[in-house]
N, C-alpha and C positions, 0 to 999 in steps of 0.2 A: 593198634590200628584203628579201633573204634574211636579212641580219643582224638586221633588226628583228623578223622573224617568229621567228627562232631565239632572240633575246633575250626576246621575249614568252613563248615556250614554256618556256624555262628558268626564267623568273620564276614562271610558274604551277606548274611542277613543284617548285621549291624552296620555294614557299610552302605546299604541301599539308601538312596534318598527317599524321603517321605513322599508318598504320592497322595496329594490332597485331591479329593473328588467332591464336587458339589452336586447336590440334588435339590431341586426346587419343589416346594409343597405349598398348598394353599392353607390359609388358616382354618378352612373347613376340614382339612386333613387331621387337625389336632383333636384327639379324642378326649384328652385329660391333661391337666397340668397339676402335678402332684405337689411340687414346691417350687422355689425359685430356680433350681437347676436340674429338674427332672420333669420331662413331659412324656406323654404317650401319643403316638401318631398312628393313623391307619397304616396297615402294612404296605411297605414299598417293595416292589418286585426286586429280587436279588438280595434281600436281607433276611436275617433269621427273625421270624415273627412268631408270636404265641397268641392264639385266639384272634387272629387277624389284626394284631397290634404290635407296634415296635416301640419299646421304651428307649428314650434318648436321654443320656446324661450330658449336660452342657459342659463343655471343656473350659478350663482355665479359671473357674470360679467355684467357690464353695459358699453355699447359702445355709442359713440355719435350718434345722430339721423341724418339720411339722410336729413330730412326736419328740420334741426336745426334752432336755433334762431340767429345765427351769422355765418359769413364766416368761422371763425376758427373751429366751431363745424362741419359744413358741410364738410370742407376739411379733418378733422380728421375722420369723418364718412366714407368718401370715401376710405381712407387708411385702416380703419378697415374692411370694406367690401372686399376690394381687398385682404387683408391678409386672411380673412376667405375663400374666393374663392380658393386661392392658397393652403391653409391648407387642405381643403377637397378634392382637386383634386390630392393630393399626394398619395392616397391610394384607392384601390377598396373596402376595408373593413372599414366601419365606425361604431362605436358603440354609440348608444344613451342609456343613463342610466337615468331612471326616478323612482320616488317614486310611487308605486302602489296606495297609499292612497291620494296622492296629485298630480294627473296627470296634471291638467290644471290650467292656470291662468284665471283671470276674462275676458280675451279676447278670451278664448277658445283655446289658444295655449298650446301644450304639453310642460311642464317644464322638461327639460332634460339636462344632461351633454353630451357633444359630444367629443369623442376621436378618434384619428386616430393613429394606431400602438401604442396604450398605451399612447399617448401624448394628454393631455387635452387642448381643444381649449380655455377655459376660462383662464387658467394659461398662455397659449401662448400669448393671447391678452394682458394680464396684464404685462407680462414680456417685451413685445414690446411697452409698453406705448400707446396702442390703446384702452384700456379699464381699468376699475378699479373694485375692488371687490364690489359686490352688493348682499345683502342677504334680500332684500325686504325693504319696507319703502320708505321714501322720497329720491329721487335721487338728487345728486348735479348737478348744471349746468356745461356746458362746455365752456362758453363764457367769463370767467374771464381772466385777464391778465396771471395769473399763474394757471395752471391746477393741482389740487391735485390728486394723484393716491393712 
């Protein structure tokens, strides 16, 4: 009986349409930009925050890690971070778009798209070869001789 109820519940949950929600913030709300795809903003009412801050993982892109495994990754990570800083500083109105039913990743970060004046950060990072498409799963490394985007 428990299996039937669990299967029915899973069926309902997986058949639900995604509910995308937008929240506008100003660039003054950004407390810290860690790397190209992770930022911290001032706490937003209705979200799970720690120390009055909300960490945000930008969706659909993977950028190199600041604490990378090789000099090449670290240098590219710094460029991606610099790009993200410049990107969000160009506007006073930033929109975070997230899925109401899948808000957080396993680290407690809000999973969201970030756009400035209708321009998507993920796409901009990819176009500028500072990140690559990412939809979950195992990530590719950044230390090979040839980086695949």
